[in-house]
N, C-alpha and C positions, 0 to 999 in steps of 0.2 A: 511380514509387515505388521503383525500384531504388536510387536514390541517397539515399533518405530515411533518417532515423535509425531504427534498429531495424525493419527491414522485417518484414512479417507472417511470411514464410517462416522467418526466423531467430529471431523473438521471438513466440511464440504468445500471450503475455499481457504487456500494456504498461500502465504507470502514467504518466499525464501530469499534471504539476502546472502550474497556471497562476497567475502572480503577479498581485498587485493592480494594479500599474501597467499591465499589459496589459489588464485587464478593465474598469477604471474610468477614465474621462476626467477631466481636471482640473475640469470643471464638475459632476462627481458622477454623470453618466449612464454606463450600461453601454456600452462600445464595441461595440455590437451588430454593426456591419458587419464589423469584424475578427473578432469571435467567430464569426460565421457562416462565415467561411473556415476557421477551426479545426474547427468542427463538421463541415464538409464533408470535411475531411481524416480526421476520426475515422470518419465514415460510410464513407469509402472503405476504411479499414483493416478495419472490421468486415465489410464486404462481401467483403474478401479473406481472411477467416478469422481475423483477429486479435481477441482479446478486449481491450477497453480500459476502464480505469477512470480517472476524472478526480478529482484533488484540486484543488479550486477555492478560491483565495483571493478576496478582494474584498468579503466581507460587511461587515466593519467599515468599510472605506473607503467603500463605497457607502452604508451607513447613516449614517455620520458626516456626509457631505455633505447627505444628505436631512434630517438633524436639525440641521444647522448647528453641529456640534460642532468645537471647536478640536483641533489637533494630530492630525488624522485619526482622531479618536475615541479616542485613546490618552492623553488627559490624566489620566484616572483609570480605575480598574477599572469603576466604575459607568457611565462614558461608553462604554467598550469593550463592555460587556454590552448596553447599550441600542442601540448602533450595530449590533452583531451581530444582535440580534433583529430590527431593522428591515430591515437589508440582506439577511439570509439568504433571506427569503421572496421578495424581488424577484429575487435572483440565481438561486434554484432555478427560479422560473417561466421565466426567460429561457432557461436551459439546456434545460428540458423542451420549450419551444416550438420552439427551433432544432433539437433532436434529433428532435422529432416530425415536423418538415418533411421529414426523410429516412427516415421510417418507423421510427425508433428510439425505444425507451422509456427514459426516464431514471428513476433511483431515487435518493433522497436518503439518505445516511448521515451522521449527525453523531456524532462520536466525540471522545474526549480521548486524549491520549497514554497515559494510564493504562489505557484500555480495551485497548490493545495490549501492555501490559506484564503485567497480571494474566492468568495462564494461562487461567482459565475464560472471562473476558471476551474474551480473544484468540481462543479457539476459537469463540465465538459470532460475532465479527466475521469471522473467516476463513471460517466456514461460510456466512454470509450473502453475503459477497463471491463465494465460489465458486459458489453457487447462482445469483446474479444474472448473473454473467459467463457461466455455462453456458447460461442462458436467452437470451443475446444482449442483455441489458439493459446500459446504460452507467451504472454507479454514479457519482454526483456526491458527493464526500466532502469534508467540512470539519470542523474542530474545532468542538466544541459551545461556542463562545465565549460564548453568552448565559448559561450557568450556570457555566462553568469559571472558575477563579481563577488558579492558578499558570500554567496553560497560556497565558492571555492575556498575562501579563507576561513569560514566559520561553519559551513554545512558539512554534513556527513551522510552516508547512505544508511546508517543505522536508523536515524530519525526519519529519513525518507521512506524506509521500509515500513515504519510504523504509520506514517501518514498515508501511504498507499493502502495499508491494511484497513485503515479507517475509511478511505474512499471506496474500497472494494467490498466492504462489509465482511472482511475475512474473520474467521474464528481463531486462526493461529498464525504466528510469525516465528520463523526460525532464522536466527542470525548465525550463519555458519562462519566460523572465525578460526584464527590460529590459537585462540585460547578456549578452554573448555568450560568457561563460566566464571562466576563471581567467587572471590575468596575474601576472607575476613581481613586479609592483609596482602600486600604485594608478594606473590609467590616467588618472584625473581630475586627478591632481596631478603625474604623471610622464610626460611625452610620450615617453620612451624605454621605457616598459613594454612587455614582449613577451607576446603571447598564448601560452598553453600549450594545445596541441591534444590531448594525450593524457597521462594520468597512470597509471602502473603501480603506484606506491607512494605512498599518501596521506601518509605521514609525511614524505616528501621535499618536499611542497608546503604543508603545514599552516601554515607561518609566513608564507605569501604573502597570507593573507586578512585582511580587516577585517570588523567587525560592522555596518557602516552599511548602511542601505537607500538605494539610489541615488535612488529616487523619493520617499522619505518616506512612502509609503503602507504598505508592508509591515513585517513584524516582524523579518525576517531579512536579513542581508547574506551575504557570501561565507563567513563563518565557519559559518553555519547550513547552507549548501550543502555545504561540505566535511564537516560532521558527518553530513549526509544521505548523502553518498557513502560514508562509512565504514560506515554501517548497511547500505546497499544492497549494496555490494560484498562485505561480510562475509556477506551472505545469498545470494551467488551471482548477483546481478543487476548488469549494467552500468548506469551512470548518466551522463547527459549534461546539462550546463548549457548551454542553447542560447538564442539570441536569438529572441524572439517578435516583434521589430520588423519584421515582414513579413507579408504575407498568405499563407495556407496554409503555416504554419510546419512542419507535419508531412509535407507532400507533397514538399518539396525537401530540401536539405541545408544548413540554416542554420549559420552559424559557431558552433562549440561547443567545449567541453572534454569529452572522454570519460574517465570513470574506469572502469578495467577491473576486472571482477569477479575476486575471489580464486578460486583453484583449490581451496584447502583447504575443508574442511567449514565450514559456517556456524557462528556462535557458538551458534545455537539447537540445531543438530545435536550440537555438542560438549556442550552442557548436557544434552541428552537422554541421551547415551551416558555421561555422567560419573558422579560418585560420589554422586548423590542417592539416598536410600532410596526405593524404589518403594512405593506405597501398596497394591499388590496384584499378583496374578499372573494372566496369561491363558495357559492351556495350549492349544496348537494341534497339529494333526496334521502329518504329514510334508509333505503337499501345500501347506499354508499356509506352512510354514517355507521351502519352496523358492520360493514366490511372493514372500515377503518378501525373500529373498536376491537375487531378480531385480529388486527395486525396486518391488514392488507394495504395495498397502495390505492391511491385515488385515481380511478379511471374516468375518462371523459364521459363515458356513457351515463354515469351517475351524477353529473354536474347539471344544475338547472339554471345557473346564472353566474355572471362575473361582474365585479365592481372594482373600480380603481384603475390607475395607470401604473403598471409594474412591468419590469423587465424579466427576462429569463434568469433564474437564480435568486430573485427577490423573495422575501418572506411574505407569505399570504396566510390569512386566517380562513379556515375551512368551517363554514357555517351549515349546520344541519337544521332540520325542522324545529328542534328544541333548543337551539343555541350553538355556541362555538364547540366544535368537536376536536379540532386539532390545529396546529400550525405547521407549515412546511415550506420548503423551497420549491417554487414552481418550475417545471421543466420548459415552460413556454412563456412568452410575453403576453400581455393582456389581450392584444389584438388576435394573436393566434389562438389563445385559450377561448376567446369568444366564438371563434369559428368552429371550434371543436365541441362546443356544448352539446351534450346528449348524443354524441356520435360514437360508433364502435370502431375498434382498431382497423378493421378491414376497409372502412370508409375514409380513413384519415389521410392516407397517402395522396388520394386524388384531391382532397381539400387543400392540403399543405403544399403539394408539389414536391415532397421529399418523404423518405421513410419516417414514419412517426416514431416517437420515443416510447418506451415501455409503459409510461404512465404520465398523467398530468402532474402528480406529486408522488414520487416513489417513496415506499415505506422507509427506506434508508435515510431519507431526508425529511422525515415527518415525526412529530411528537404529539401525542394525545394530550389534551388539557382538561 
């Protein structure tokens, strides 16, 4: 495992995206034997302490072949939706069976890109992901293609994987694909094309990509993968485009292109710290202010007062004894937050009537000012 992409010791939380061409054979069957080797790799990483979530393509491709639809199920929106509905159930069952053989529990999450762009829905998705990963579950995530419209025509699971990494606070993203990374020209048409092993600045390589899917099954080509790299690296996660054309692709060191994470604050952190008008104020004591400055989350025990009328997911200003400490997205609405002022986690379930969330404002959704 020492030579593997994003080893557990250096990457506590990893997002793995699996492309359609790797999952679905030309005859329409799931490539179960290959997938079993990938699942074995995931099981090994989980056993080593790494939390892993999977963004799984393949539902449309699998369903299209089962239904006999032309163009991989993408001839029309209606075909894509029907193919997704048919293929998703078979795909999820396969993942659950293979993970179960290693004693792992799978969970299905179907989302659209908009779920991760709307702040309140983003918080819901992030909280669910965090809880599942904390329980040792392996979330299997896909776009909700059976009801989505624009996402089917323009979306792709490369960008979705990057958005999931942002929501999950992951340190690494692996896009397993039928290509082994970025080239300075199209290797299918130019025999002199050179492989690019490492990318420090995405703007320097953006012109090298085209939008075609090599297999004809997927919805994205290298353009979508570079767009995903831009999202992931901007959120502080490294991203690798790696070949999945081998057994146990996560156990070794497949040929890949690594996009290095940016050192600057992520776009989301910049948005939180920027000029948006906060919907309310959360007053905290000196101990809570020190904990936030040290990188912690805001717990209700350190809160002394609530001002304003805000909903869950709204931006609030966090005020310490000496002034504004931070801004963040609150996990509760104003009425619930008021009820939790000064309380400890073990008291909160009885107050709320449901299991409390990990924090009033989680550090992943908070920026110091």
